N, CA and C atoms of all chains as a GROMACS GRO file, in nm:
protein
  504
    1MET      N    1   0.073  -0.149   0.016
    1MET     CA    2  -0.008  -0.001   0.010
    1MET      C    3   0.105   0.123  -0.012
    2PHE      N    4   0.031   0.252  -0.087
    2PHE     CA    5   0.126   0.342  -0.095
    2PHE      C    6   0.027   0.468  -0.057
    3LYS      N    7   0.084   0.565   0.005
    3LYS     CA    8   0.024   0.698   0.030
    3LYS      C    9   0.085   0.788  -0.075
    4ALA      N   10  -0.016   0.890  -0.128
    4ALA     CA   11   0.004   0.992  -0.207
    4ALA      C   12  -0.029   1.091  -0.143
    5ASN      N   13   0.076   1.213  -0.114
    5ASN     CA   14   0.045   1.313  -0.084
    5ASN      C   15   0.044   1.436  -0.220
    6ILE      N   16  -0.045   1.513  -0.237
    6ILE     CA   17  -0.090   1.568  -0.377
    6ILE      C   18  -0.081   1.715  -0.330
    7THR      N   19  -0.028   1.797  -0.391
    7THR     CA   20  -0.054   1.954  -0.357
    7THR      C   21  -0.103   2.012  -0.496
    8ILE      N   22  -0.230   2.059  -0.509
    8ILE     CA   23  -0.269   2.126  -0.622
    8ILE      C   24  -0.252   2.276  -0.595
    9THR      N   25  -0.193   2.343  -0.701
    9THR     CA   26  -0.202   2.492  -0.679
    9THR      C   27  -0.253   2.550  -0.803
   10LEU      N   28  -0.305   2.677  -0.774
   10LEU     CA   29  -0.338   2.768  -0.891
   10LEU      C   30  -0.200   2.810  -0.948
   11ARG      N   31  -0.210   2.825  -1.089
   11ARG     CA   32  -0.092   2.877  -1.177
   11ARG      C   33  -0.088   3.013  -1.126
   12SER      N   34   0.057   3.065  -1.144
   12SER     CA   35   0.076   3.207  -1.086
   12SER      C   36   0.028   3.333  -1.164
   13SER      N   37  -0.023   3.268  -1.276
   13SER     CA   38  -0.093   3.378  -1.367
   13SER      C   39  -0.238   3.380  -1.330
   14ILE      N   40  -0.291   3.290  -1.247
   14ILE     CA   41  -0.436   3.279  -1.221
   14ILE      C   42  -0.463   3.337  -1.091
   15LEU      N   43  -0.558   3.477  -1.081
   15LEU     CA   44  -0.597   3.528  -0.981
   15LEU      C   45  -0.635   3.438  -0.853
   16ASP      N   46  -0.609   3.449  -0.718
   16ASP     CA   47  -0.648   3.383  -0.615
   16ASP      C   48  -0.732   3.437  -0.517
   17PRO      N   49  -0.850   3.475  -0.517
   17PRO     CA   50  -0.944   3.562  -0.425
   17PRO      C   51  -0.919   3.512  -0.311
   18GLN      N   52  -0.937   3.387  -0.290
   18GLN     CA   53  -0.932   3.338  -0.153
   18GLN      C   54  -0.803   3.336  -0.060
   19GLY      N   55  -0.681   3.323  -0.149
   19GLY     CA   56  -0.561   3.402  -0.109
   19GLY      C   57  -0.549   3.542  -0.053
   20LYS      N   58  -0.624   3.597  -0.162
   20LYS     CA   59  -0.608   3.765  -0.124
   20LYS      C   60  -0.687   3.807   0.001
   21ALA      N   61  -0.811   3.727   0.019
   21ALA     CA   62  -0.892   3.752   0.127
   21ALA      C   63  -0.812   3.729   0.280
   22SER      N   64  -0.760   3.588   0.246
   22SER     CA   65  -0.682   3.563   0.350
   22SER      C   66  -0.562   3.643   0.404
   23HIS      N   67  -0.492   3.702   0.305
   23HIS     CA   68  -0.380   3.763   0.314
   23HIS      C   69  -0.412   3.906   0.396
   24HIS      N   70  -0.554   3.942   0.318
   24HIS     CA   71  -0.619   4.104   0.370
   24HIS      C   72  -0.636   4.073   0.508
   25ALA      N   73  -0.713   3.967   0.574
   25ALA     CA   74  -0.739   3.934   0.696
   25ALA      C   75  -0.610   3.934   0.800
   26LEU      N   76  -0.497   3.850   0.761
   26LEU     CA   77  -0.412   3.843   0.829
   26LEU      C   78  -0.343   3.992   0.860
   27GLY      N   79  -0.350   4.077   0.760
   27GLY     CA   80  -0.303   4.213   0.749
   27GLY      C   81  -0.371   4.269   0.896
   28GLU      N   82  -0.507   4.268   0.878
   28GLU     CA   83  -0.614   4.310   0.978
   28GLU      C   84  -0.555   4.262   1.128
   29LEU      N   85  -0.532   4.159   1.136
   29LEU     CA   86  -0.507   4.079   1.247
   29LEU      C   87  -0.354   4.100   1.309
   30GLY      N   88  -0.284   4.199   1.228
   30GLY     CA   89  -0.128   4.224   1.262
   30GLY      C   90  -0.029   4.136   1.207
   31PHE      N   91  -0.057   4.072   1.112
   31PHE     CA   92   0.048   4.007   1.038
   31PHE      C   93   0.112   4.071   0.951
   32GLY      N   94   0.149   4.169   0.964
   32GLY     CA   95   0.236   4.268   0.851
   32GLY      C   96   0.333   4.215   0.794
   33SER      N   97   0.389   4.121   0.843
   33SER     CA   98   0.510   4.044   0.752
   33SER      C   99   0.497   3.960   0.645
   34VAL      N  100   0.358   3.910   0.669
   34VAL     CA  101   0.339   3.804   0.543
   34VAL      C  102   0.310   3.903   0.443
   35GLN      N  103   0.389   3.880   0.324
   35GLN     CA  104   0.371   3.932   0.183
   35GLN      C  105   0.273   3.877   0.105
   36SER      N  106   0.253   3.738   0.090
   36SER     CA  107   0.169   3.702   0.019
   36SER      C  108   0.099   3.578   0.079
   37VAL      N  109  -0.009   3.531   0.010
   37VAL     CA  110  -0.088   3.401   0.051
   37VAL      C  111  -0.156   3.346  -0.084
   38ARG      N  112  -0.124   3.243  -0.104
   38ARG     CA  113  -0.204   3.149  -0.198
   38ARG      C  114  -0.257   3.023  -0.158
   39ILE      N  115  -0.372   2.990  -0.184
   39ILE     CA  116  -0.445   2.876  -0.117
   39ILE      C  117  -0.473   2.784  -0.215
   40GLY      N  118  -0.418   2.652  -0.230
   40GLY     CA  119  -0.445   2.564  -0.328
   40GLY      C  120  -0.515   2.433  -0.221
   41LYS      N  121  -0.513   2.302  -0.288
   41LYS     CA  122  -0.577   2.191  -0.235
   41LYS      C  123  -0.469   2.093  -0.179
   42PHE      N  124  -0.482   2.014  -0.066
   42PHE     CA  125  -0.373   1.918  -0.038
   42PHE      C  126  -0.479   1.794  -0.048
   43VAL      N  127  -0.443   1.693  -0.105
   43VAL     CA  128  -0.506   1.537  -0.116
   43VAL      C  129  -0.426   1.440  -0.081
   44GLU      N  130  -0.478   1.362   0.014
   44GLU     CA  131  -0.416   1.246   0.057
   44GLU      C  132  -0.478   1.126   0.012
   45MET      N  133  -0.420   1.027  -0.068
   45MET     CA  134  -0.492   0.907  -0.102
   45MET      C  135  -0.395   0.812  -0.067
   46GLU      N  136  -0.491   0.702  -0.029
   46GLU     CA  137  -0.414   0.569  -0.029
   46GLU      C  138  -0.444   0.475  -0.146
   47ILE      N  139  -0.334   0.429  -0.206
   47ILE     CA  140  -0.347   0.337  -0.326
   47ILE      C  141  -0.280   0.198  -0.300
   48LYS      N  142  -0.350   0.095  -0.357
   48LYS     CA  143  -0.304  -0.014  -0.387
   48LYS      C  144  -0.224  -0.043  -0.505
   49ALA      N  145  -0.106  -0.073  -0.485
   49ALA     CA  146  -0.026  -0.087  -0.615
   49ALA      C  147   0.100  -0.174  -0.581
   50ALA      N  148   0.153  -0.240  -0.704
   50ALA     CA  149   0.248  -0.342  -0.708
   50ALA      C  150   0.396  -0.262  -0.657
   51SER      N  151   0.398  -0.132  -0.710
   51SER     CA  152   0.517  -0.046  -0.700
   51SER      C  153   0.507   0.102  -0.691
   52LYS      N  154   0.597   0.154  -0.625
   52LYS     CA  155   0.599   0.313  -0.617
   52LYS      C  156   0.544   0.370  -0.754
   53SER      N  157   0.622   0.329  -0.842
   53SER     CA  158   0.588   0.397  -0.984
   53SER      C  159   0.468   0.350  -1.027
   54GLU      N  160   0.378   0.248  -1.004
   54GLU     CA  161   0.268   0.253  -1.040
   54GLU      C  162   0.172   0.317  -0.952
   55ALA      N  163   0.209   0.326  -0.838
   55ALA     CA  164   0.108   0.432  -0.735
   55ALA      C  165   0.131   0.575  -0.790
   56MET      N  166   0.238   0.596  -0.833
   56MET     CA  167   0.258   0.770  -0.893
   56MET      C  168   0.182   0.761  -1.011
   57GLU      N  169   0.181   0.668  -1.094
   57GLU     CA  170   0.096   0.687  -1.216
   57GLU      C  171  -0.071   0.683  -1.201
   58VAL      N  172  -0.097   0.611  -1.098
   58VAL     CA  173  -0.241   0.614  -1.060
   58VAL      C  174  -0.280   0.759  -1.009
   59ALA      N  175  -0.195   0.792  -0.929
   59ALA     CA  176  -0.187   0.938  -0.858
   59ALA      C  177  -0.220   1.043  -0.969
   60GLU      N  178  -0.119   1.047  -1.048
   60GLU     CA  179  -0.097   1.140  -1.154
   60GLU      C  180  -0.234   1.139  -1.232
   61ASN      N  181  -0.271   1.015  -1.280
   61ASN     CA  182  -0.382   1.005  -1.373
   61ASN      C  183  -0.516   1.048  -1.298
   62ALA      N  184  -0.518   1.031  -1.154
   62ALA     CA  185  -0.638   1.101  -1.076
   62ALA      C  186  -0.650   1.232  -1.082
   63CYS      N  187  -0.526   1.293  -1.080
   63CYS     CA  188  -0.508   1.450  -1.072
   63CYS      C  189  -0.571   1.502  -1.195
   64LYS      N  190  -0.507   1.443  -1.333
   64LYS     CA  191  -0.526   1.453  -1.457
   64LYS      C  192  -0.692   1.453  -1.514
   65GLU      N  193  -0.764   1.345  -1.438
   65GLU     CA  194  -0.882   1.282  -1.493
   65GLU      C  195  -0.981   1.379  -1.414
   66LEU      N  196  -0.951   1.404  -1.258
   66LEU     CA  197  -1.044   1.466  -1.201
   66LEU      C  198  -1.019   1.559  -1.096
   67LEU      N  199  -0.895   1.562  -1.037
   67LEU     CA  200  -0.879   1.639  -0.911
   67LEU      C  201  -0.826   1.770  -0.947
   68ALA      N  202  -0.762   1.790  -1.032
   68ALA     CA  203  -0.691   1.904  -1.087
   68ALA      C  204  -0.745   1.964  -1.205
   69ASN      N  205  -0.773   2.074  -1.221
   69ASN     CA  206  -0.821   2.149  -1.357
   69ASN      C  207  -0.699   2.209  -1.437
   70SER      N  208  -0.673   2.131  -1.536
   70SER     CA  209  -0.539   2.143  -1.592
   70SER      C  210  -0.519   2.294  -1.646
   71VAL      N  211  -0.623   2.347  -1.689
   71VAL     CA  212  -0.596   2.486  -1.760
   71VAL      C  213  -0.552   2.574  -1.640
   72MET      N  214  -0.586   2.546  -1.521
   72MET     CA  215  -0.584   2.660  -1.383
   72MET      C  216  -0.468   2.623  -1.315
   73GLU      N  217  -0.447   2.507  -1.276
   73GLU     CA  218  -0.378   2.416  -1.196
   73GLU      C  219  -0.268   2.363  -1.196
   74ASP      N  220  -0.148   2.354  -1.137
   74ASP     CA  221  -0.041   2.271  -1.128
   74ASP      C  222  -0.062   2.150  -1.016
   75PHE      N  223  -0.016   2.036  -1.038
   75PHE     CA  224  -0.019   1.933  -0.910
   75PHE      C  225   0.126   1.900  -0.903
   76HIS      N  226   0.158   1.826  -0.781
   76HIS     CA  227   0.269   1.781  -0.742
   76HIS      C  228   0.240   1.640  -0.659
   77VAL      N  229   0.296   1.530  -0.694
   77VAL     CA  230   0.258   1.416  -0.629
   77VAL      C  231   0.403   1.376  -0.572
   78GLU      N  232   0.372   1.326  -0.424
   78GLU     CA  233   0.477   1.248  -0.358
   78GLU      C  234   0.439   1.142  -0.295
   79ILE      N  235   0.511   0.994  -0.316
   79ILE     CA  236   0.455   0.880  -0.298
   79ILE      C  237   0.540   0.831  -0.177
   80TYR      N  238   0.475   0.779  -0.075
   80TYR     CA  239   0.557   0.721   0.035
   80TYR      C  240   0.471   0.563   0.055
   81GLU      N  241   0.584   0.493   0.065
   81GLU     CA  242   0.528   0.322   0.109
   81GLU      C  243   0.496   0.330   0.247
   82LEU      N  244   0.352   0.272   0.228
   82LEU     CA  245   0.324   0.233   0.396
   82LEU      C  246   0.339   0.105   0.452
   83VAL      N  247   0.403   0.109   0.541
   83VAL     CA  248   0.453  -0.028   0.614
   83VAL      C  249   0.346  -0.072   0.714
   84ALA      N  250   0.319  -0.190   0.704
   84ALA     CA  251   0.201  -0.245   0.768
   84ALA      C  252   0.251  -0.269   0.930
   85MET      N  253   1.378   3.687   0.310
   85MET     CA  254   1.252   3.643   0.280
   85MET      C  255   1.230   3.475   0.297
   86PHE      N  256   1.133   3.447   0.340
   86PHE     CA  257   1.078   3.330   0.359
   86PHE      C  258   0.982   3.262   0.293
   87LYS      N  259   0.975   3.145   0.250
   87LYS     CA  260   0.853   3.096   0.209
   87LYS      C  261   0.784   2.956   0.306
   88ALA      N  262   0.685   2.977   0.328
   88ALA     CA  263   0.586   2.855   0.428
   88ALA      C  264   0.512   2.799   0.338
   89ASN      N  265   0.534   2.673   0.338
   89ASN     CA  266   0.424   2.568   0.288
   89ASN      C  267   0.360   2.500   0.392
   90ILE      N  268   0.201   2.523   0.397
   90ILE     CA  269   0.142   2.467   0.493
   90ILE      C  270   0.042   2.376   0.455
   91THR      N  271   0.028   2.259   0.526
   91THR     CA  272  -0.090   2.172   0.480
   91THR      C  273  -0.175   2.195   0.586
   92ILE      N  274  -0.304   2.206   0.556
   92ILE     CA  275  -0.391   2.193   0.667
   92ILE      C  276  -0.514   2.070   0.660
   93THR      N  277  -0.527   1.952   0.752
   93THR     CA  278  -0.574   1.840   0.701
   93THR      C  279  -0.693   1.836   0.824
   94LEU      N  280  -0.811   1.775   0.778
   94LEU     CA  281  -0.907   1.728   0.868
   94LEU      C  282  -0.847   1.619   0.941
   95ARG      N  283  -0.878   1.627   1.082
   95ARG     CA  284  -0.841   1.542   1.194
   95ARG      C  285  -0.910   1.403   1.125
   96SER      N  286  -0.852   1.271   1.178
   96SER     CA  287  -0.903   1.166   1.100
   96SER      C  288  -1.020   1.113   1.170
   97SER      N  289  -1.055   1.175   1.281
   97SER     CA  290  -1.192   1.137   1.336
   97SER      C  291  -1.311   1.231   1.293
   98ILE      N  292  -1.260   1.315   1.195
   98ILE     CA  293  -1.362   1.406   1.121
   98ILE      C  294  -1.428   1.356   0.988
   99LEU      N  295  -1.525   1.344   0.975
   99LEU     CA  296  -1.588   1.296   0.827
   99LEU      C  297  -1.518   1.413   0.713
  100ASP      N  298  -1.499   1.349   0.622
  100ASP     CA  299  -1.467   1.442   0.499
  100ASP      C  300  -1.539   1.388   0.379
  101PRO      N  301  -1.670   1.471   0.381
  101PRO     CA  302  -1.731   1.476   0.247
  101PRO      C  303  -1.695   1.490   0.126
  102GLN      N  304  -1.612   1.576   0.122
  102GLN     CA  305  -1.541   1.609  -0.030
  102GLN      C  306  -1.444   1.498  -0.079
  103GLY      N  307  -1.365   1.437   0.025
  103GLY     CA  308  -1.279   1.341   0.004
  103GLY      C  309  -1.371   1.217  -0.046
  104LYS      N  310  -1.469   1.187   0.037
  104LYS     CA  311  -1.566   1.055   0.006
  104LYS      C  312  -1.621   1.084  -0.141
  105ALA      N  313  -1.670   1.214  -0.161
  105ALA     CA  314  -1.710   1.225  -0.314
  105ALA      C  315  -1.615   1.210  -0.400
  106SER      N  316  -1.493   1.243  -0.381
  106SER     CA  317  -1.388   1.218  -0.475
  106SER      C  318  -1.362   1.094  -0.493
  107HIS      N  319  -1.358   1.007  -0.392
  107HIS     CA  320  -1.314   0.867  -0.378
  107HIS      C  321  -1.426   0.778  -0.470
  108HIS      N  322  -1.554   0.822  -0.442
  108HIS     CA  323  -1.668   0.764  -0.517
  108HIS      C  324  -1.648   0.802  -0.658
  109ALA      N  325  -1.612   0.919  -0.713
  109ALA     CA  326  -1.598   0.952  -0.841
  109ALA      C  327  -1.491   0.883  -0.889
  110LEU      N  328  -1.358   0.879  -0.853
  110LEU     CA  329  -1.261   0.806  -0.890
  110LEU      C  330  -1.292   0.670  -0.905
  111GLY      N  331  -1.368   0.613  -0.822
  111GLY     CA  332  -1.433   0.451  -0.851
  111GLY      C  333  -1.491   0.443  -0.964
  112GLU      N  334  -1.593   0.520  -0.988
  112GLU     CA  335  -1.674   0.565  -1.115
  112GLU      C  336  -1.584   0.569  -1.249
  113LEU      N  337  -1.471   0.628  -1.254
  113LEU     CA  338  -1.389   0.640  -1.357
  113LEU      C  339  -1.271   0.536  -1.371
  114GLY      N  340  -1.312   0.421  -1.286
  114GLY     CA  341  -1.213   0.299  -1.298
  114GLY      C  342  -1.084   0.312  -1.201
  115PHE      N  343  -1.072   0.378  -1.111
  115PHE     CA  344  -0.956   0.380  -1.041
  115PHE      C  345  -0.980   0.327  -0.913
  116GLY      N  346  -1.007   0.171  -0.923
  116GLY     CA  347  -1.014   0.084  -0.832
  116GLY      C  348  -0.917   0.070  -0.711
  117SER      N  349  -0.795   0.116  -0.738
  117SER     CA  350  -0.654   0.086  -0.664
  117SER      C  351  -0.669   0.179  -0.550
  118VAL      N  352  -0.766   0.325  -0.564
  118VAL     CA  353  -0.736   0.428  -0.461
  118VAL      C  354  -0.851   0.359  -0.348
  119GLN      N  355  -0.798   0.351  -0.228
  119GLN     CA  356  -0.849   0.309  -0.134
  119GLN      C  357  -0.927   0.416  -0.056
  120SER      N  358  -0.856   0.519  -0.027
  120SER     CA  359  -0.900   0.619   0.046
  120SER      C  360  -0.854   0.773   0.002
  121VAL      N  361  -0.960   0.879   0.016
  121VAL     CA  362  -0.907   1.018  -0.019
  121VAL      C  363  -0.946   1.112   0.092
  122ARG      N  364  -0.861   1.175   0.107
  122ARG     CA  365  -0.892   1.286   0.186
  122ARG      C  366  -0.875   1.414   0.147
  123ILE      N  367  -0.914   1.539   0.174
  123ILE     CA  368  -0.896   1.651   0.101
  123ILE      C  369  -0.881   1.771   0.203
  124GLY      N  370  -0.735   1.827   0.180
  124GLY     CA  371  -0.727   1.931   0.292
  124GLY      C  372  -0.697   2.070   0.221
  125LYS      N  373  -0.608   2.163   0.272
  125LYS     CA  374  -0.588   2.265   0.234
  125LYS      C  375  -0.426   2.293   0.210
  126PHE      N  376  -0.371   2.366   0.108
  126PHE     CA  377  -0.257   2.394   0.103
  126PHE      C  378  -0.215   2.530   0.101
  127VAL      N  379  -0.125   2.581   0.196
  127VAL     CA  380  -0.133   2.741   0.195
  127VAL      C  381   0.016   2.766   0.150
  128GLU      N  382   0.041   2.869   0.063
  128GLU     CA  383   0.189   2.914   0.025
  128GLU      C  384   0.169   3.051   0.085
  129MET      N  385   0.273   3.070   0.158
  129MET     CA  386   0.293   3.212   0.218
  129MET      C  387   0.424   3.263   0.215
  130GLU      N  388   0.448   3.379   0.168
  130GLU     CA  389   0.574   3.472   0.176
  130GLU      C  390   0.586   3.551   0.300
  131ILE      N  391   0.686   3.540   0.364
  131ILE     CA  392   0.701   3.610   0.494
  131ILE      C  393   0.831   3.678   0.517
  132LYS      N  394   0.843   3.812   0.548
  132LYS     CA  395   0.949   3.884   0.573
  132LYS      C  396   0.981   3.849   0.724
  133ALA      N  397   1.129   3.794   0.734
  133ALA     CA  398   1.143   3.767   0.880
  133ALA      C  399   1.306   3.758   0.900
  134ALA      N  400   1.344   3.798   1.011
  134ALA     CA  401   1.472   3.805   1.035
  134ALA      C  402   1.544   3.641   1.035
  135SER      N  403   1.485   3.560   1.060
  135SER     CA  404   1.540   3.406   1.076
  135SER      C  405   1.416   3.326   1.052
  136LYS      N  406   1.450   3.184   1.003
  136LYS     CA  407   1.375   3.059   0.999
  136LYS      C  408   1.254   3.032   1.132
  137SER      N  409   1.348   3.078   1.233
  137SER     CA  410   1.238   3.008   1.353
  137SER      C  411   1.153   3.150   1.350
  138GLU      N  412   1.168   3.264   1.330
  138GLU     CA  413   1.076   3.403   1.329
  138GLU      C  414   0.971   3.351   1.226
  139ALA      N  415   0.996   3.304   1.116
  139ALA     CA  416   0.901   3.279   1.032
  139ALA      C  417   0.801   3.171   1.049
  140MET      N  418   0.874   3.071   1.117
  140MET     CA  419   0.790   2.940   1.157
  140MET      C  420   0.680   2.997   1.255
  141GLU      N  421   0.739   3.083   1.348
  141GLU     CA  422   0.636   3.147   1.435
  141GLU      C  423   0.511   3.202   1.398
  142VAL      N  424   0.549   3.293   1.263
  142VAL     CA  425   0.449   3.390   1.195
  142VAL      C  426   0.361   3.264   1.148
  143ALA      N  427   0.426   3.189   1.077
  143ALA     CA  428   0.302   3.090   1.010
  143ALA      C  429   0.232   2.991   1.099
  144GLU      N  430   0.291   2.984   1.242
  144GLU     CA  431   0.228   2.871   1.307
  144GLU      C  432   0.075   2.980   1.364
  145ASN      N  433   0.143   3.103   1.406
  145ASN     CA  434   0.027   3.199   1.446
  145ASN      C  435  -0.072   3.222   1.340
  146ALA      N  436  -0.058   3.240   1.206
  146ALA     CA  437  -0.143   3.266   1.122
  146ALA      C  438  -0.234   3.124   1.126
  147CYS      N  439  -0.215   3.016   1.122
  147CYS     CA  440  -0.274   2.891   1.130
  147CYS      C  441  -0.356   2.914   1.238
  148LYS      N  442  -0.307   2.956   1.358
  148LYS     CA  443  -0.384   2.914   1.501
  148LYS      C  444  -0.492   3.004   1.486
  149GLU      N  445  -0.444   3.167   1.426
  149GLU     CA  446  -0.558   3.249   1.458
  149GLU      C  447  -0.656   3.278   1.353
  150LEU      N  448  -0.619   3.225   1.212
  150LEU     CA  449  -0.718   3.236   1.100
  150LEU      C  450  -0.721   3.104   1.003
  151LEU      N  451  -0.604   3.056   0.981
  151LEU     CA  452  -0.641   2.981   0.844
  151LEU      C  453  -0.676   2.825   0.899
  152ALA      N  454  -0.648   2.789   1.030
  152ALA     CA  455  -0.681   2.628   1.052
  152ALA      C  456  -0.799   2.636   1.159
  153ASN      N  457  -0.890   2.562   1.163
  153ASN     CA  458  -0.988   2.532   1.270
  153ASN      C  459  -0.961   2.444   1.367
  154SER      N  460  -0.890   2.483   1.446
  154SER     CA  461  -0.812   2.416   1.561
  154SER      C  462  -0.909   2.287   1.631
  155VAL      N  463  -1.015   2.298   1.603
  155VAL     CA  464  -1.130   2.201   1.670
  155VAL      C  465  -1.105   2.077   1.567
  156MET      N  466  -1.112   2.121   1.451
  156MET     CA  467  -1.128   1.998   1.323
  156MET      C  468  -1.000   1.997   1.253
  157GLU      N  469  -0.920   2.074   1.261
  157GLU     CA  470  -0.802   2.038   1.172
  157GLU      C  471  -0.670   2.044   1.243
  158ASP      N  472  -0.566   1.997   1.189
  158ASP     CA  473  -0.436   1.978   1.216
  158ASP      C  474  -0.362   2.056   1.132
  159PHE      N  475  -0.241   2.136   1.137
  159PHE     CA  476  -0.163   2.189   1.041
  159PHE      C  477  -0.018   2.150   1.053
  160HIS      N  478   0.034   2.163   0.937
  160HIS     CA  479   0.195   2.117   0.943
  160HIS      C  480   0.264   2.230   0.861
  161VAL      N  481   0.374   2.294   0.921
  161VAL     CA  482   0.434   2.411   0.854
  161VAL      C  483   0.595   2.353   0.788
  162GLU      N  484   0.609   2.404   0.685
  162GLU     CA  485   0.759   2.393   0.650
  162GLU      C  486   0.804   2.515   0.596
  163ILE      N  487   0.928   2.547   0.626
  163ILE     CA  488   0.978   2.690   0.598
  163ILE      C  489   1.110   2.699   0.511
  164TYR      N  490   1.124   2.738   0.396
  164TYR     CA  491   1.230   2.769   0.326
  164TYR      C  492   1.267   2.885   0.308
  165GLU      N  493   1.394   2.903   0.291
  165GLU     CA  494   1.472   3.039   0.285
  165GLU      C  495   1.452   3.078   0.135
  166LEU      N  496   1.396   3.191   0.089
  166LEU     CA  497   1.397   3.222  -0.044
  166LEU      C  498   1.530   3.315  -0.104
  167VAL      N  499   1.622   3.259  -0.162
  167VAL     CA  500   1.737   3.348  -0.202
  167VAL      C  501   1.728   3.425  -0.314
  168ALA      N  502   1.742   3.567  -0.281
  168ALA     CA  503   1.721   3.658  -0.433
  168ALA      C  504   1.791   3.629  -0.542
   0.00000   0.00000   0.00000
């Protein structure tokens, strides 16, 4: 069994209103040292696979076909082996 | 300048309907090897700070005071130094 940790982020050219709102709110709360905030998704997935590379392929295809919007988002996958 | 990569995840005891829906949809798309899906947030933050530990403190406080719901969510912060 493998665990995939996936981060899905808006491309830098895409406006991120949720991040902008959080940045503004942090400013109001006194966090003046925070220069920018961008908010994406973090997906944890357990995958039954014979190898790390097979698990990577499943996770990448899941991102391409469902989880990420390939026009607006990038994704990054890290695979860990789960030891029983 | 430092960059904080923050993952915010629902505690394992909390039901994750978004993850359940994604898991179901992946099953329909033929991803039978995916055993579970949980969906959280990924926050990227740029922080002006004198040291890595100061940046870590800012990021952790931002999570505690605004970004994470401490009753339902856990967060994990990684700090990187940005080299100009």
